[in-house]
N, C-alpha and C positions, 0 to 999 in steps of 0.2 A: 475396883474391873465393873467392867462396861461390854454391853454389844458391840462389835466394830460396826457393822454393816447389814442391808439388809430389813426384813419386818419389823425387828424388835431395835435397829439401830440406836446409838447412847441409851440405852435402857442399861439400868443399874442391875448389878448380880451379887448377890452377897456370896461370903467364901466363910469356909469354917473356921472356928476361932481358932489359934492355937500353931504349930508348930508342923503337925501331923500330915497338914494336906498343904500341897505348894500349887498352888494355880499356876497355871497357865498364863503368863504377863498378857498385857494388852498387844504391846509392841510384837511379843514372838505369836501371838494369834494371829494378828494381823498380816505378817510375814508367810504365816502358816497358811492362810485361804487366800493369799495375790496367787502362792502356788496352786492350789487345789482349784483356783474358782474355775476351771475349764470344766471338772469335772464334779459338782455340786448339784447342778439345778437336778432334780431326784434320783438322787445317790441313796444308797442305803448304810448307812456308816456304823460301826461301832466302837464304841467310847470307852475303852479299858480304861481302869482306875480311873475312872470319870471327876470323882473329888465335886467340885459343885455344879460338873457340868458345863461350864463354858465352853467346852471346845464344841461338845454335841449341839449346845442350845445356838450357838454359831451358826452350826451347820443347818440347823432347821432354820433359824434366821434367813440364813439365804437360799433355801429353796429344797433342800434336802428331803427327800421323801420319807423316810423312816430313820431314827436313831434309836440303837440300843445302849444307854446306861447300865454298865456295868462297875459297881462299886462296894466294898464291906464294909467300910469303916460308919457306924449310925450316924455320926455327926457329919460326915459328907453328905449320908443320902438324907437328911433332914434338911440340909442346904439344899442340893438339888433340889428336893422337893418342892421346897419354898421358891426356889427363884424360874423353876416350869410354873408354879401356882400364882407369882408376881406377874410375871409374862403373860398369861391368860394360854397358857398353851396346854392343850386339851387334849389333844390328837398327834399319831406321828412318831410315838415317839414308844419304848418300854424301859423298865428299869428290871437288872438283877440284881438281886442284894445278896452278892457273896463273892467271891475271889476268881477272878480270870480264870486259874485254870477250871474252877469247877465248872464255870459256863461253858469255858470250850469243850471239855469234857463231856459237859452232858447236850452237848449241842452238834457231836459228831454224826449223829444218826441225819441229819437234813439237812440239804443244800443252802445254804443261808445264801449265797451268792454276794456276798459284801463287795462293796463298791471301792470304801475307804475303812480302812482301820487305822485308830489313832491309839497309843499308847502311853502312858505315862506316869508309872510305875516309882514310888517313892525312889530318888535317887539312891539311895543307901541299898535299897534290894537287889542289886546287880543281876543277882542268880533269876528275878523276874523276865528281865529282858533275852535271856538267852532261850529261857523256859517259853515263854510266849510266841518269840521270832521264831523258834526251832519247831513248834507247834503249827507256826503259819508256813513254814516251810516245807514240811512235810509231805511226802507225796502222798497220802492218805488220808490229807485235810481237804476237803471240797468246801472251805468256807468262802473262796475268792470266787469273782467274777471276773472272765478274764483277760481285763483293763484295769484290775485293783491294784492299789498302791496300799502300801499299811506305813503307817507313820511312824514312827519311837521319837518321843522328847526325851533326852537325856543330859547330863551333865557335859560342857563342853569339852573338860579334859580327861573324860571317859569314853573312847569314841569306842563303839559296838564293831563288831565285825563286819566286812564287807559281805559275805554271804553264810545265810542260814539255811542249810538244805537248799531248795529249788529258790527261795529268795534272796534276791541280790539287792545291793544297793545301790542307788541309782543317780543319788543326791545326799550332800551334805552341806546344811546350810550351817552358820553357826552366828550367834547373836548372845552376846555379855557371856553368862555364865553356863548359859543353855547352848543347847545342839538339837539340832532335827534331821534323824537319818529316815529317807524316802527307798522303799524296798517293793521291787517287783516280782512275778515272780519269773526265774528265767526260760525262755523258749529255746 
């Protein structure tokens, strides 16, 4: 894996050993950031199920103002920290060690005003998609900035719902065995 573009372009990233973490491929990450390009500068991004941190690091490389990495697996957290360290990234990010649900439920009291949310739970944890997207689509959640986008990476053959509460899918991109579903708050 490598950083595709920006300040850290072409720098290599580590990935946790084993099959427990499935990093977003360079090709799919490039597609994702081609779509997100107009939104990245100075963006506040939440990288849920962050794994090695490749998506959040790519966002920082391209000019995001703040990235919050949320990951619970110790092996992935160790790799994430090593990747940030090897690139010399010392600011513009925070790391939450725990589940996405715990982070989101614990953060409800403050308006985070996120511009971009990326979630990539383990493919076999289908309930995580519904729980997480449902939280963002709930009327009581104040996480998202006015024109925010929520992007879920999932198996190509496992299409997600078109709508979760107020969160409506606006785009679906399929590439290889993976897909990206883009959601925005319906107005």
